[in-house]
N, C-alpha and C positions, 0 to 999 in steps of 0.2 A: 020631931021638929028639929031637934038638935042634929039629927042625921041629915036632914035636908039642908040645914045651914052649912054643915060640914061639906057636903058635896058641892054646894054653891060656891063656897070659898075656894074649893079645889079647882072648880071650873074657872073661877075668876083668875086664879094664879096662872093657870095654863094659858088663859087668854092673854094675860100680861106678858108672859114669856114669848108667846107667839108674836105679840105686837113688837116687843123689843127686838126680836130676831129680824122681823120685817124691816124695822127701822135701820138696823145695822146693814142689812143687805142693800137697802136703798142708798144709804150713805156711801157704801163701798162703790156702788155703780156710778154715783155722781162723781166721786173722786176719780174713778177710772176714766169717765168721759172727759173730765177736765184735763187729766194727764194726757190722754190720747188726742192726736190731731183730729179735728172735726172732719177733714176730708183728705185722704191720702194723696190725692192729686194736687191739693193746694199746698202741701207742706214741702218746702224746699230745704233740704238738708245741705248746709254748706260744709263740705268735707275740709277738714284742716289739712292744707297741703303739706306733704312731707317736705322737709327742707331739702332743697337740691344740693347735692354734694358735688361740688366741682371736682372732677378727677384731677388728682395731682399729676400734672404732665411731666413725664420724665424728660430730661434734657435731650433734645434731638441731636444725635451724633451724625454729623455729615460724613457719609462714606468717603474713604480716601479713593479718589479716582484712580483706576488702573491706568498706568501710563501707556499710552499708545506707542508701540515700538516704532522707532524711526526706520523707515524702510531704506536700507543701504543699497544703493544700486549695485548689482552684480558686476564686478569688474570684468572687462573684456580680457580673456586669456591672452597672455603675451605669446607671440609666435616663437617657435623654436628655430634655431639656426641649423641649417643643414651642414653638417661637417663631413669632410671626406675621411677615408680610412687610411691611416698611416701605413707605410711599408717599411719593414725593418730591412735596412741596407746591409748591416753586418752584425755579427755576434762573435766576439773573440773571448777565448778562455786563456787567462793568464796563469802561469805556473805558481803565482802567489795565491791563487784561489779566486781572484776577482773575475767577474764576467762583465764585459763591456758591450753595450748595444748602441747602434746608431740607426735613426729612421728618418723618413722624409717629413718635411714640414707640412702641416695641414693649415690651409688658409682659414682664418677666423678663429682658430683655437687659442685659448688663453693658457692652457697647460695640458699636460699629458699624464695619464695614469699608466703605471707599469705593473703588469701582472706576471707572476711566475708560478710554475707548478713543476713538481718532480714527476717522473714517469709513474703512472698509475695513481696519481693524486689529483686533487682539484686545484683550479687556478685560484690564487689569492693576490689581492692588490698589495704590493710591497712598498710602493712609494709613488710620488708624483713630482713632476718637474716642468719648468717652463722651457727647458732646453730640448734639443732633438737628440740628446744622447744621455746615457745613464750608465753608471758603474755599480754593479751589484757586488757588494763586499761581504754579503752574508750567505752566499750560496754554499751548500754543503759540499764537501770534497767528494770527488768521484761519483757525482750524481748527474744523470741526464736532465738538464734544465730546459724547460720550455718557456718561452716568453711571448707576450702579446702586449701591444700598445693601443691606447684609446685616447682620442682627442676630446677635450672638454671645453665648453664655452660657459663662462660665468653669467649669472643673471644680471641684466642691465635694466635701465628704465624702459627700454623698448623691446627687449628680447628675454625669453625664458632660459633657465638653465638647460643646456643642451649637451648631449654626448653623441659622438659618432660611433660607427661600428669598430669593433676591435680588429687589429691587424691580423694577418695570417701569422700563425705561430712559426717561430724559428727555434731550433734547439741545438744544444751542444753539451757534451760532458764536461763538468767542472773538473778542476785539477787541484793539486797542492804541490808545494815546493818539495822536490825529491830529497830523500835522506840517503839513498843508495843508488849509484849509477854504475852500470856494467858496460865495459868496452869489449866487444866480442869480434874476433876475426883472425886474420892471418898475420904474416910478418909485417905488412904495412901498418896494420892496426897496432901491433906490439910497440911501435915507435912512440906512442903517446906515453907509455910507462917508461920506455928507455930514455927518453929525453926529459923525463920528470915534469911533464906538462899537467898530469892529472891532479885534481884537487883531492884532499883527504877523504872525501865521501865517495870518490870514484875508484873503481877497481877494474883491473885488466884481466880478461879471459881471452888471451891471444896466443897463437903458436906459429912459429916459423914453418913455411912450406905447407900450410894447412889448406886443404881443399874444402869446398862447401859440404860435400858429402860426408866429411869426417867430423863435422861439428857435433852431430847427434851422439856419436860414440866417444868423443874426446872430453868435452866438459859441459854438455847440456844439463846434466843432472846437477852439476856444481852451480850453474847459473840459477837454476830453479830454487836450489837450497839457499842461495844468497838473498832471494826475494827482493830483487831490485825494483825501485820505483820507475826507473827508466833504463832502457837498453839501447846502445848504439851498436849496430852490426855493420861491419864492412869486410866483406870476404868475396873472393872470386878472381883475384888477380892471377892465381896459379891456374884457374880453369880457363883463362883467356889467353894462355900462351899459344901462339900460332893463329892461323886463320880458321877459327873454329866455326863449324856449321851452326846454323840457327837451331836446328833440331836438338843438337847437343846442348846448346845454351839454354833452351827451354827446359830441358831435363834438369839442368843445374838449378835453374830458378825454382822448379817444382820442389827440389830438395830443400832449397832455401826457405820456401814457404812453409814446409813442414816444421822447420825449426821455429819460425815465427809463431805458428799456430800452437806449438807445444808450450812456448813461453807464455803465450796469452792464456792458454787453458789453465796453467798452474798459477798464474797471477793475473787475473782479468783487469786489474787496475794499472798494470804496468804499461808505461808509454814506450812504444817500440819505434825507433828511428832507423830506417833502412838507408844506409849511406851508399851512394854510387861510388864505385872504385875510381881511383885517380887515373887520369890520362897519363900517357908516358911520352918519353922521347926515345923509345927503343922499338926496333922492329920485332923483337922477341914477343912483345905484347902490343900488337898493332892497335892503334886507336879506333880503327874500323870495327874491330871485335869488341873493344871496350865500350864503344858507343851503343852497339846493338844490345850488348848485355845490360848496360845501364838502363836502356829504354824498357827492357823486359822487367827489370827490378822495379822501375817506376810504376809500370802498369800493375804489377803484383801488389805493390804497397797501396795503390789507390782502390784495390778491391776490398780492403778491410778498414773499418773505422777506427781501429786501434793502432794503425801504422801510418807513418809519414815518411816521405822520401826527401832526402837531403842531397842536393846536387853539389858534390865535392868539386867538380871541375870548375864551377863558377868562382870558387875561391882561389884555386891554384893555377888555372890555365892562362896562357897568354893569348894573343889575338889569333894564333894559328890553330888553337884547340888542343895544343900539347901542354904538358906541365911547364910552367915558367922555369927558366934556368935558375932563377933566384930561389926556387923552392925544391929543385932537384937534389937528390942525395948523392949524385955522382954517376949512378948507373942508368939514369933516365927512367927508373921505375920507382925506386924508394924515395922518401922525402928527407929533407933536412929539418933541423930544429925549428927554423922559422916557419916552415910549412905546417908543422904540428901545432905551433902556437896560434897561427892564423886560423886554422880549421877549428881548433878548440874554442877560440873566442867566437867564431861564427856559429858554432853549435849552440853555445849559450844564448846567443841572440836569437837564433832560429827557434829554439824551444821555449823562449820566454813567453811568446804569444802564439796560440793556435787559433 
């Protein structure tokens, strides 16, 4: 009996437990239903909007505008002036070493450029001038100097800087003041020393009764050893005694030329002046012979760029072509002191400018 009661109590306890469990489940479902929306389609969920963050705007930097270059109009080129080409009229070499040029004027030129070069070198502009002449004071001694001139027009409001063509070149050997001068010849030439006309820097190499053919064996070596800067030669009066034939005179001049060449060979910078012999008032040395001989000497001297011919008769002669009585030494052939002084002064003037 007791066992039955015990089983019944056990079954009752189990039933109570089941009932409690069912009640908890029901209660949970009810709460879940209250918490859940009745219909998903009817539930509106308002989303909390996120705050709109206004972006911090950085200050706007206005770009610096690129300047538009102002278009400068291209200037119209100024026309050039057409200039003529100068022509060098003269070029003179002074014994002081200066070289003087003169040229023709070019229409429209404002000034001129002077160009110089030495033989074998290039031209260089050495100066400019508004004149039509120029003196070169810086030329090297004993150099062959070439010169050219160019006309120039300065730029103006209407014309461009313009230059013309350079002139044709002109050249000449520069010089220097001589330190030693030799007087070479016969008895007539010896009078320069006899009458004490020579300067201290001048020396006589002259001999009485000397013929041209004898110069080479008499004192040519002495002349070369002296190393003169200039030589005056006057010889041939004895060769012109009588009415000499032209063939003979040409032979004499050929001997004379050998002397000149020898002096130049030994001293290339030496200036050589070939002096015509003086006319006479004597039939022993007729002027017809003297004149033919002098013309041959002049021709010979012109064949060489290192020799110059000096016309002695132009200094001493009268209107008849004979030596003036005021210059005759008495025999109609030799000279007096006045004649030597006159010729000496003229030689200085003659050799001052070449």
